[in-house]
N, CA, C and O atoms as a printed pandas DataFrame, in Angstrom:
     atom_number atom_name residue_name chain_id  residue_number  x_coord  y_coord  z_coord
0              1         N          MET        A               1 -170.166  223.399   55.516
1              2        CA          MET        A               1 -168.828  225.258   56.137
2              3         C          MET        A               1 -169.471  226.339   55.260
3              4         O          MET        A               1 -170.353  226.096   54.436
4              5         N          GLU        A               2 -168.896  227.697   55.534
5              6        CA          GLU        A               2 -169.441  228.775   55.158
6              7         C          GLU        A               2 -168.286  229.008   54.186
7              8         O          GLU        A               2 -167.066  228.850   54.214
8              9         N          THR        A               3 -169.372  229.537   53.140
9             10        CA          THR        A               3 -168.492  229.880   51.530
10            11         C          THR        A               3 -167.713  231.002   52.007
11            12         O          THR        A               3 -166.756  231.285   51.285
12            13         N          TRP        A               4 -167.871  231.676   52.985
13            14        CA          TRP        A               4 -166.744  232.737   53.353
14            15         C          TRP        A               4 -165.484  232.515   53.601
15            16         O          TRP        A               4 -164.479  233.033   53.113
16            17         N          ARG        A               5 -165.679  231.266   54.826
17            18        CA          ARG        A               5 -164.401  230.644   54.864
18            19         C          ARG        A               5 -163.681  229.685   54.082
19            20         O          ARG        A               5 -162.777  229.145   54.719
20            21         N          ILE        A               6 -163.804  229.310   52.895
21            22        CA          ILE        A               6 -163.510  228.505   52.122
22            23         C          ILE        A               6 -162.683  229.389   51.122
23            24         O          ILE        A               6 -161.527  229.144   50.778
24            25         N          LEU        A               7 -163.578  230.643   50.633
25            26        CA          LEU        A               7 -162.368  231.554   50.148
26            27         C          LEU        A               7 -161.377  232.248   51.147
27            28         O          LEU        A               7 -160.278  232.654   50.770
28            29         N          ALA        A               8 -161.621  232.312   51.859
29            30        CA          ALA        A               8 -160.495  233.408   53.019
30            31         C          ALA        A               8 -159.565  232.386   52.870
31            32         O          ALA        A               8 -158.464  232.859   52.588
32            33         N          THR        A               9 -159.566  230.696   52.976
33            34        CA          THR        A               9 -158.789  229.752   52.889
34            35         C          THR        A               9 -157.781  229.980   51.553
35            36         O          THR        A               9 -156.569  230.181   51.466
36            37         N          ILE        A              10 -158.861  229.854   50.554
37            38        CA          ILE        A              10 -157.742  230.141   49.323
38            39         C          ILE        A              10 -156.960  231.060   48.953
39            40         O          ILE        A              10 -155.926  230.757   48.358
40            41         N          LEU        A              11 -157.306  232.504   49.247
41            42        CA          LEU        A              11 -156.483  233.318   49.442
42            43         C          LEU        A              11 -155.264  233.463   50.080
43            44         O          LEU        A              11 -154.171  233.717   49.574
44            45         N          LEU        A              12 -155.572  233.268   51.301
45            46        CA          LEU        A              12 -154.703  232.494   52.300
46            47         C          LEU        A              12 -153.335  231.531   51.063
47            48         O          LEU        A              12 -152.180  231.627   50.647
48            49         N          ALA        A              13 -154.280  230.872   51.002
49            50        CA          ALA        A              13 -153.259  229.325   50.216
50            51         C          ALA        A              13 -152.188  229.806   49.191
51            52         O          ALA        A              13 -151.095  229.322   48.896
52            53         N          VAL        A              14 -153.043  231.239   48.607
53            54        CA          VAL        A              14 -152.529  231.430   47.298
54            55         C          VAL        A              14 -151.061  232.216   47.720
55            56         O          VAL        A              14 -149.860  231.964   47.627
56            57         N          ALA        A              15 -151.912  233.316   48.237
57            58        CA          ALA        A              15 -150.468  233.884   48.575
58            59         C          ALA        A              15 -149.548  233.573   49.644
59            60         O          ALA        A              15 -148.458  234.133   49.761
60            61         N          GLY        A              16 -150.135  232.370   50.697
61            62        CA          GLY        A              16 -148.891  231.628   51.473
62            63         C          GLY        A              16 -147.999  230.846   50.496
63            64         O          GLY        A              16 -146.772  230.757   50.459
64            65         N          VAL        A              17 -148.697  230.447   49.922
65            66        CA          VAL        A              17 -147.693  229.676   48.424
66            67         C          VAL        A              17 -146.511  230.551   47.780
67            68         O          VAL        A              17 -145.332  230.197   47.796
68            69         N          ALA        A              18 -146.992  231.757   47.204
69            70        CA          ALA        A              18 -146.228  232.807   46.753
70            71         C          ALA        A              18 -144.913  233.660   48.076
71            72         O          ALA        A              18 -143.800  234.145   47.875
72            73         N          GLY        A              19 -145.728  233.510   49.354
73            74        CA          GLY        A              19 -144.865  233.719   50.067
74            75         C          GLY        A              19 -143.336  233.098   50.533
75            76         O          GLY        A              19 -142.216  233.603   50.608
76            77         N          VAL        A              20 -143.894  231.715   50.810
77            78        CA          VAL        A              20 -142.676  230.350   51.026
78            79         C          VAL        A              20 -142.172  230.728   49.743
79            80         O          VAL        A              20 -141.179  231.456   49.723
80            81         N          LEU        A              21 -142.628  230.398   48.793
81            82        CA          LEU        A              21 -141.517  230.796   47.964
82            83         C          LEU        A              21 -140.433  231.766   47.728
83            84         O          LEU        A              21 -139.262  231.531   47.431
84            85         N          ILE        A              22 -141.192  233.222   47.965
85            86        CA          ILE        A              22 -140.118  234.217   48.360
86            87         C          ILE        A              22 -138.827  234.262   49.590
87            88         O          ILE        A              22 -137.613  234.448   49.507
88            89         N          ILE        A              23 -139.694  234.013   50.652
89            90        CA          ILE        A              23 -138.517  233.531   51.792
90            91         C          ILE        A              23 -138.042  232.648   51.091
91            92         O          ILE        A              23 -137.421  233.237   50.207
92            93         N          MET        A              24 -137.970  231.742   50.971
93            94        CA          MET        A              24 -136.874  230.700   50.086
94            95         C          MET        A              24 -136.292  231.196   49.578
95            96         O          MET        A              24 -135.191  231.085   50.118
96            97         N          ALA        A              25 -136.206  231.945   48.536
97            98        CA          ALA        A              25 -135.218  232.617   47.836
98            99         C          ALA        A              25 -134.857  233.639   48.414
99           100         O          ALA        A              25 -133.626  233.624   48.427
100          101         N          LYS        A              26 -135.279  234.618   48.954
101          102        CA          LYS        A              26 -134.265  235.578   49.672
102          103         C          LYS        A              26 -133.727  234.659   50.584
103          104         O          LYS        A              26 -132.586  235.050   50.336
104          105         N          VAL        A              27 -133.480  233.501   51.688
105          106        CA          VAL        A              27 -132.966  232.881   52.060
106          107         C          VAL        A              27 -131.619  232.013   51.368
107          108         O          VAL        A              27 -130.574  231.553   51.829
108          109         N          ARG        A              28 -132.228  232.061   50.065
109          110        CA          ARG        A              28 -130.869  231.184   49.420
110          111         C          ARG        A              28 -129.681  232.663   49.340
111          112         O          ARG        A              28 -128.564  232.683   49.858
112          113         N          ASP        A              29 -130.242  233.649   48.647
113          114        CA          ASP        A              29 -129.296  234.493   48.490
114          115         C          ASP        A              29 -128.799  234.902   49.662
115          116         O          ASP        A              29 -127.572  234.841   49.583
116          117         N          SER        A              30 -129.255  235.416   51.053
117          118        CA          SER        A              30 -128.450  235.342   51.698
118          119         C          SER        A              30 -127.607  234.386   52.493
119          120         O          SER        A              30 -126.967  234.852   53.435
120          121         N          THR        A              31 -127.545  233.330   52.272
121          122        CA          THR        A              31 -127.144  232.283   53.267
122          123         C          THR        A              31 -126.184  231.384   52.474
123          124         O          THR        A              31 -125.077  230.948   52.790
124          125         N          ASP        A              32 -127.050  231.199   51.142
125          126        CA          ASP        A              32 -126.267  230.373   49.873
126          127         C          ASP        A              32 -126.515  228.841   50.703
127          128         O          ASP        A              32 -125.768  228.046   50.132
128          129         N          SER        A              33 -127.245  228.147   51.785
129          130        CA          SER        A              33 -126.996  226.946   51.805
130          131         C          SER        A              33 -128.300  226.074   52.081
131          132         O          SER        A              33 -129.217  226.267   52.879
132          133         N          SER        A              34 -128.111  225.175   51.272
133          134        CA          SER        A              34 -129.376  224.242   50.931
134          135         C          SER        A              34 -129.550  224.097   52.057
135          136         O          SER        A              34 -130.719  224.447   51.898
136          137         N          PRO        A              35 -129.483  223.838   53.458
137          138        CA          PRO        A              35 -130.205  222.818   54.922
138          139         C          PRO        A              35 -130.984  224.342   55.365
139          140         O          PRO        A              35 -132.203  224.172   55.405
140          141         N          THR        A              36 -130.678  225.415   55.617
141          142        CA          THR        A              36 -131.084  226.725   55.235
142          143         C          THR        A              36 -132.341  226.728   54.773
143          144         O          THR        A              36 -133.270  226.410   55.516
144          145         N          VAL        A              37 -132.533  227.084   53.501
145          146        CA          VAL        A              37 -133.361  227.158   52.648
146          147         C          VAL        A              37 -134.292  226.235   53.051
147          148         O          VAL        A              37 -135.433  226.638   53.277
148          149         N          ALA        A              38 -133.967  224.825   53.212
149          150        CA          ALA        A              38 -135.055  223.968   53.643
150          151         C          ALA        A              38 -135.742  223.818   54.868
151          152         O          ALA        A              38 -136.865  223.326   54.976
152          153         N          VAL        A              39 -134.609  224.521   56.363
153          154        CA          VAL        A              39 -135.907  225.117   57.299
154          155         C          VAL        A              39 -136.530  226.386   57.034
155          156         O          VAL        A              39 -137.490  226.712   57.731
156          157         N          ALA        A              40 -136.164  227.061   56.228
157          158        CA          ALA        A              40 -136.665  228.311   56.148
158          159         C          ALA        A              40 -138.371  227.940   55.475
159          160         O          ALA        A              40 -139.487  228.347   55.799
160          161         N          GLY        A              41 -137.851  226.919   54.347
161          162        CA          GLY        A              41 -138.956  226.998   53.546
162          163         C          GLY        A              41 -140.518  225.926   54.153
163          164         O          GLY        A              41 -141.674  226.060   53.751
164          165         N          LEU        A              42 -139.872  224.661   55.469
165          166        CA          LEU        A              42 -140.662  224.030   56.297
166          167         C          LEU        A              42 -141.463  225.115   57.080
167          168         O          LEU        A              42 -142.687  225.198   57.178
168          169         N          VAL        A              43 -140.846  225.641   57.426
169          170        CA          VAL        A              43 -141.519  226.376   58.778
170          171         C          VAL        A              43 -142.038  227.426   58.525
171          172         O          VAL        A              43 -142.527  227.958   59.522
172          173         N          SER        A              44 -142.198  228.214   57.197
173          174        CA          SER        A              44 -142.951  228.775   56.606
174          175         C          SER        A              44 -143.759  227.928   55.900
175          176         O          SER        A              44 -144.673  228.731   55.713
176          177         N          PHE        A              45 -144.114  226.968   55.385
177          178        CA          PHE        A              45 -145.359  226.537   54.825
178          179         C          PHE        A              45 -145.795  225.777   55.774
179          180         O          PHE        A              45 -146.863  225.307   55.380
180          181         N          THR        A              46 -145.413  225.186   57.400
181          182        CA          THR        A              46 -145.994  225.252   58.225
182          183         C          THR        A              46 -147.061  226.351   58.775
183          184         O          THR        A              46 -148.281  226.310   58.938
184          185         N          THR        A              47 -146.359  227.061   58.927
185          186        CA          THR        A              47 -147.071  228.164   59.410
186          187         C          THR        A              47 -148.750  228.754   58.688
187          188         O          THR        A              47 -149.835  228.968   59.229
188          189         N          VAL        A              48 -148.264  228.863   57.213
189          190        CA          VAL        A              48 -149.349  228.995   56.466
190          191         C          VAL        A              48 -150.756  227.923   56.364
191          192         O          VAL        A              48 -151.952  228.162   56.195
192          193         N          ALA        A              49 -149.812  226.366   56.598
193          194        CA          ALA        A              49 -150.827  225.388   56.731
194          195         C          ALA        A              49 -151.816  225.583   58.202
195          196         O          ALA        A              49 -153.034  225.533   58.378
196          197         N          VAL        A              50 -150.929  225.768   58.907
197          198        CA          VAL        A              50 -151.881  225.785   60.163
198          199         C          VAL        A              50 -152.659  226.839   60.096
199          200         O          VAL        A              50 -153.831  226.670   60.432
200          201         N          LEU        A              51 -152.123  228.519   59.543
201          202        CA          LEU        A              51 -153.307  229.276   59.364
202          203         C          LEU        A              51 -154.345  229.036   58.587
203          204         O          LEU        A              51 -155.395  229.651   58.772
204          205         N          CYS        A              52 -154.219  228.118   57.606
205          206        CA          CYS        A              52 -155.414  228.218   56.835
206          207         C          CYS        A              52 -156.100  226.920   57.986
207          208         O          CYS        A              52 -157.327  226.968   58.071
208          209         N          VAL        A              53 -155.578  226.089   58.625
209          210        CA          VAL        A              53 -156.731  224.943   59.566
210          211         C          VAL        A              53 -157.611  226.047   60.238
211          212         O          VAL        A              53 -158.817  226.045   60.482
212          213         N          LEU        A              54 -156.581  227.059   60.481
213          214        CA          LEU        A              54 -157.516  227.873   61.739
214          215         C          LEU        A              54 -158.613  228.179   61.254
215          216         O          LEU        A              54 -159.739  227.826   61.606
216          217         N          THR        A              55 -158.134  229.178   60.024
217          218        CA          THR        A              55 -159.256  230.058   59.433
218          219         C          THR        A              55 -160.271  228.967   58.374
219          220         O          THR        A              55 -161.297  229.519   57.976
220          221         N          LEU        A              56 -160.078  227.597   57.933
221          222        CA          LEU        A              56 -161.236  226.884   58.062
222          223         C          LEU        A              56 -161.679  226.780   59.301
223          224         O          LEU        A              56 -162.262  227.860   59.405
224          225         N          THR        A              57 -161.799  226.311   60.191
225          226        CA          THR        A              57 -161.962  225.957   61.425
226          227         C          THR        A              57 -162.599  226.484   62.503
227          228         O          THR        A              57 -163.712  226.072   62.833
228          229         N          VAL        A              58 -161.791  227.707   63.340
229          230        CA          VAL        A              58 -162.155  228.540   64.644
230          231         C          VAL        A              58 -161.937  229.593   64.464
231          232         O          VAL        A              58 -162.512  230.323   65.270
232          233         N          LEU        A              59 -161.294  230.135   63.690
233          234        CA          LEU        A              59 -161.387  231.519   63.528
234          235         C          LEU        A              59 -162.811  232.591   62.956
235          236         O          LEU        A              59 -163.599  232.592   62.010
236          237         N          PRO        A              60 -162.556  233.383   64.105
237          238        CA          PRO        A              60 -164.085  234.733   63.390
238          239         C          PRO        A              60 -163.933  235.166   62.231
239          240         O          PRO        A              60 -162.892  235.473   61.649
240          241         N          GLY        A              61 -164.947  235.191   61.903
241          242        CA          GLY        A              61 -164.933  236.220   60.492
242          243         C          GLY        A              61 -163.788  237.125   60.222
243          244         O          GLY        A              61 -163.138  237.092   59.177
244          245         N          ALA        A              62 -163.602  237.822   61.075
245          246        CA          ALA        A              62 -162.951  239.297   61.019
246          247         C          ALA        A              62 -161.736  238.787   61.138
247          248         O          ALA        A              62 -161.356  238.497   60.003
248          249         N          VAL        A              63 -160.965  238.538   61.893
249          250        CA          VAL        A              63 -159.700  237.461   62.310
250          251         C          VAL        A              63 -159.321  236.964   60.962
251          252         O          VAL        A              63 -158.459  237.435   60.220
252          253         N          ALA        A              64 -160.109  235.917   60.753
253          254        CA          ALA        A              64 -159.177  235.382   58.935
254          255         C          ALA        A              64 -159.234  236.474   57.978
255          256         O          ALA        A              64 -158.195  236.854   57.438
256          257         N          TRP        A              65 -160.412  237.041   57.706
257          258        CA          TRP        A              65 -160.173  237.804   56.384
258          259         C          TRP        A              65 -158.403  238.509   56.803
259          260         O          TRP        A              65 -157.316  238.411   56.233
260          261         N          GLY        A              66 -158.990  239.393   58.403
261          262        CA          GLY        A              66 -157.412  240.192   58.825
262          263         C          GLY        A              66 -156.793  239.273   57.993
263          264         O          GLY        A              66 -156.968  239.369   56.778
264          265         N          VAL        A              67 -155.784  238.003   58.664
265          266        CA          VAL        A              67 -154.848  237.290   58.377
266          267         C          VAL        A              67 -155.036  237.162   56.734
267          268         O          VAL        A              67 -154.119  237.466   55.971
268          269         N          ALA        A              68 -156.240  236.711   56.303
269          270        CA          ALA        A              68 -155.468  236.876   54.995
270          271         C          ALA        A              68 -155.407  237.879   54.517
271          272         O          ALA        A              68 -154.731  237.662   53.511
272          273         N          GLY        A              69 -155.635  238.823   54.528
273          274        CA          GLY        A              69 -155.542  240.388   53.829
274          275         C          GLY        A              69 -153.814  240.603   54.211
275          276         O          GLY        A              69 -152.896  240.831   53.423
276          277         N          LEU        A              70 -153.780  240.482   55.307
277          278        CA          LEU        A              70 -152.785  241.121   55.999
278          279         C          LEU        A              70 -151.610  240.246   55.326
279          280         O          LEU        A              70 -150.622  240.916   55.026
280          281         N          VAL        A              71 -151.529  238.657   54.989
281          282        CA          VAL        A              71 -150.545  237.768   54.560
282          283         C          VAL        A              71 -150.691  238.324   52.659
283          284         O          VAL        A              71 -149.689  238.388   51.948
284          285         N          ALA        A              72 -152.064  238.654   52.160
285          286        CA          ALA        A              72 -151.344  239.118   50.655
286          287         C          ALA        A              72 -150.665  240.238   50.651
287          288         O          ALA        A              72 -149.827  240.389   49.762
288          289         N          LEU        A              73 -150.859  241.221   51.589
289          290        CA          LEU        A              73 -150.623  242.543   51.486
290          291         C          LEU        A              73 -148.937  242.292   51.666
291          292         O          LEU        A              73 -148.131  242.863   50.930
292          293         N          VAL        A              74 -148.575  241.462   52.630
293          294        CA          VAL        A              74 -147.222  241.358   53.052
294          295         C          VAL        A              74 -146.151  240.704   51.495
295          296         O          VAL        A              74 -145.186  241.288   51.002
296          297         N          VAL        A              75 -146.658  239.573   51.115
297          298        CA          VAL        A              75 -146.236  239.162   49.773
298          299         C          VAL        A              75 -146.629  240.405   48.638
299          300         O          VAL        A              75 -145.595  240.635   48.011
300          301         N          THR        A              76 -147.633  241.194   48.201
301          302        CA          THR        A              76 -147.875  241.808   47.174
302          303         C          THR        A              76 -146.281  243.292   47.662
303          304         O          THR        A              76 -145.679  244.033   46.885
304          305         N          VAL        A              77 -146.145  243.154   49.122
305          306        CA          VAL        A              77 -145.149  244.279   49.098
306          307         C          VAL        A              77 -143.519  243.621   48.787
307          308         O          VAL        A              77 -142.629  244.340   48.332
308          309         N          LEU        A              78 -143.260  241.824   49.186
309          310        CA          LEU        A              78 -141.984  241.477   48.926
310          311         C          LEU        A              78 -142.023  241.588   47.919
311          312         O          LEU        A              78 -141.123  242.267   47.423
312          313         N          THR        A              79 -143.248  240.904   46.849
313          314        CA          THR        A              79 -142.719  240.991   45.594
314          315         C          THR        A              79 -142.028  242.067   44.778
315          316         O          THR        A              79 -140.914  242.017   44.254
316          317         N          LEU        A              80 -143.276  243.447   44.778
317          318        CA          LEU        A              80 -142.466  244.741   44.398
318          319         C          LEU        A              80 -141.314  245.257   45.262
319          320         O          LEU        A              80 -141.005  246.323   44.729
320          321         N          ALA        A              81 -140.485  245.051   46.356
321          322        CA          ALA        A              81 -139.646  245.195   46.759
322          323         C          ALA        A              81 -138.672  244.105   45.938
323          324         O          ALA        A              81 -137.664  244.677   45.524
324          325         N          SER        A              82 -138.708  242.979   45.670
325          326        CA          SER        A              82 -137.663  242.288   45.182
326          327         C          SER        A              82 -137.344  242.704   43.470
327          328         O          SER        A              82 -136.420  242.161   42.865
């Protein structure tokens, strides 16, 4: 497996886990409902996991780095905005 795939996946996973936590916190603040928070966390974690698997296996280099960079950028903006 290529090293760039592993590095892109690590970047995506680290930013994705932080993003999942931020999303769950925002849902908790807006709804104050535990089941809703759990569903939001499950959906966002599943999305990150699927993107990580796709990055490791089939996505071309530009798309993989684009997705990883976009997720990292979005998480950075959400972190600074909250």
